[in-house]
N, C-alpha and C positions, 0 to 999 in steps of 0.2 A: 781747720781750714782757709779758705781761698780768703782772699784780701782783696781781690778787682779781679776784673775780665780783661782779657784783649782777645777782640772780636776779630775775626776777615771774613769778608761776606764777596761774593759773587752771587748777580742777577741773569737768567738768560730766558729770551722767548722762545719758544715753540724751538723746544730743544729735544734731546734723544739722550737713553741713560747712558751710552757712550759718552757722552759729550759731560754729563751729570759728572760720572766717573773720573774725566780726566780734568776735571775743574777740581773738584778732590782732592784729588792727589797732586794737583800744583799750590792749594790753598796749605797742604801739610808739608811743603815741603816748603814754600815762605817765608810758613810760619816757623819752621825749624830753623832759618836763616837769618832771621828780626829777631827773634828773640835772644835774652839771654840767657837763659835758663834751657835746657835740655825737655823735648817734649815728648810725655809719653801718653798714646792714643792707647787709650784704655777699656775698651767699649768693653760694660759687662753683658746689652743686651743690642737686640733690635728693639726700638719703642716707635709704634706706628699709632699717630692719631689721627683718627676718618674725624674731620670738623667741617660740617657744612659753614657757609659763609656764616649765617649767625652765629655762631659758634666759635668762629676763628680768630678774635681776640682774644677770648675766655682760655681756650687750648694755647695761647700765648701767652699767656700773664702767669698760667700755670706751669706753665713750661721751665720759663725762665726763672719762676719760684724756687725750682727743683734744684738749679746752679751745680754745682760738682756733687752732689750725693749720690747721683746715678752716672756719670761718663756713658754714655752709648751713642748709639745711632739712630736720629731719630727721624721720621720720616711723618711730616706733617700734611695730610693728605685732603685738601679743600676740593670737595669736587664740585664743579659747575656745568653741567649737566646740557644750559643754554645757552651754552656760547658755542661760538666755532672750535671743531676739533684739533688740539692741539695739547701741549704740553708747556707748563711757564715753571720754573724754577726761582728761589731762594735758598742758597750755598753759605751754610755759615760756619765755620768752624773755632768752636769755643775754647779755649785754655785758660784754665784757671790755676795764678803758681800757687804750689805750696812747697813749701822749705824750697831749696834747690833746682827744683824740675818744675815741669806744668802738665798739671793735667789737662786733656782734650777731647772734646767731645763733638761730633757733626751734627747738624740740627737743617734736613731738607726738605724745605715745605713744596709741594707743587700744587701746582691749579690745573686740577684734569680737568679741561674742557672738553667738551663737546660726550663721542662717545667714547672719550677717556674716562668720564667719570664710573663708569656700567663694565670697565675693565684693570679693575686695580693689582690684581695680583698680577697680572705680564708687567707691570711697572715695580711692584715694590717686592720680587723675586728675585729677580739681577742684583736690588741694593743690601740686599739681608747680609749680615755677614755672620760666615759658615760658623756653624759646630757650638751657635749661639743662643738661648733663646730668643725667642720673639714675643714679643709682648701687643696687643691693641688697648687702645684708649676708645672707646666710640660714644663721640658726644650726640648729645640728642636720644630719642627711642630708635633703634632701627627699624627698617622697613625689612618685616621680617622676611616675608619672602624674597629679596630684590637681589638678584646675582651678584651683585657690591660684597652687601653681607655674608651672602654665604660662600666668593671667594674670599675674604679675609678672615673669617673664621675655621676656614680652614685650612691655612696656613699657617697661623700663631698657635702659641701653646701657651696663651692666656687672655681672656678676654677680658676688659674692665672697663662696668659702664656704672651708673648714677640712676637708680630709678627715679629720684627725685627730677631727674627733668623729663621725664616722663608722661604723657595726658591719661593716658588711657590705666589706669591704673585700679581697681589691682590685677585688670584680666592680663594687662601683659605678665606679670609673672606666669601664666601659664607657656606664653610662647620664650618667652626665658629657662623655663626648665626644661623643653625639652633640648636645650644645648647641654646642659650638663652633663651626657654621658660621652660627646665630642671633642667639647675645650673645655677648660679648668675656666669660672666668673667668676671674677669677684663685682662688688658692687660700693661703692661708696656713700652709698645710704648707712646701708649695713653697716660699715665701719662708723658711720657715726651717731649709731647707737650702744658703740662697746662700751663707755663708761657706765650709762645708764643701763644694759644689763649683766654689768657684773653686780650695778647697785640691787637689780630688784636677785640674782641670785643669793646674792647675799642674805635675804628676808625667807629662806626655807626654813621649816616649812612651813611659814603661815602662810606663802605667794601660793603656796600649791593647791588651796583653794578658792583662788580666784576665778572668778565668774566675767566679770566689766572691767576693760581699762578706759579711759578718756584720756589720749596723748594728745600736748600742747607741742606740736611738732610740723611738718613737711606730714604730707601723705605718704609718701614713701614710707620716712619712719613708721607712722600710726601701724601702715598695713606689717610692715615685717614684725616690728615687734607684739602685736596680736599674731603673727601667725609663729612667730619664737615662741610664743607660749601655749600655744594651741598644739606646735609639734612639740614641744617639753613636758605638757602635761598628761594630755593624753586628750584632753575636753576642751567642747567649743567654749570660746572668750570673744564677748560682744565688747565690739570696738566704738568711740565714740571719739574724731577728730577734730581740735580746734586750730584749725591750719596757722603755721608759724614761720618766719623763713629760717629759724632752727631749731634745735628740740630746749624748750625749757621747763617742761613738768610733766609727770606722768600720776592719774590717780589711779588707785588701785580698790574696785567695789566703793567709788567715791570717796575714798581717802589717800590722800595726797603722799607719796611717795617722797621719801626724803633724798634732796639734792646730791646727785655722786661730787667727787672730790675731783679738780682737776678744769681745765679747758677745752672747751674744745678745739682740736686741729683747725687751720686754715688749708685751703685744697689742694696746695704743694706738698706740705707735710702727709695727707690721707692718699696722695696719687701715689708718694715716697713709701709710702708702708707697703701698700699693693705690690709694688716692683719688688717689695721682698719676699713675696711668697711666691712658691710655686705650686701646691699641695691642694685639692679641694679640698672645703668648707662644707663637711657636711650636714653642719647645723644649717648654715645660713641656706644652704638646698632645701632643706627640711619646712626653713620659716619661709623661703617662698613659693612651695609647694601649697603650704599652708595656708598664707596669704591667699594665692589665685582661687583656691575651694571653695 
């Protein structure tokens, strides 16, 4: 694994896509000249992150924590529709020494000002790496009928959300379910219930007759766990939620379930796991639909 980071940056205001591509090429060329190790541009995907200003810091922190696990071209899109029209860029070439070589990825942070915020596809498409999958991490609850959301979900192979970030639960799951036939969807809130779902499944057949659960966790985790049980058991399961920042416990018909082994993963670990998956998750889709019903 890498032990240090070599980073070259460039910033520009009111830039063009052609200028961004030229500066990326220059950064790669300079990095190859300066480094003592051969640099390998080993992108395995294009990773788009849609991060409104209130989510920008969290998105940057998560991306930094992923380090060299998913070398990619990352496009961090920060919409600023109230600013004058324009496109600002911060380009970073991040190289991690591994043995006698260095693995490099690119981070392209773009402020989409004014009308640019409503036409992200025209900016993203020229910057995609051909023949590689495209993932999009959408921070916060989407405006489901917005042009920008429709554009980006139309060009990506996988949409990654975290319904913990959504205020409109469980109704928003019905909106999300309309996308399941159009794009592969992952939900970080669902991923964070995995240890508990494995634990509950191990209680079969006793769990099959459960009528009510009380979840000490986030609202998203509560609704998804109840939806999962409803979809698996074939009958209604009443839900009570004691809101917590993390999933701390589950009661089944008033009895506390055993605590599962392991520790909750951090945000970077969860996102990294989602970027390793390409197929649909029918269990999640069924849970989301049942949660919204």
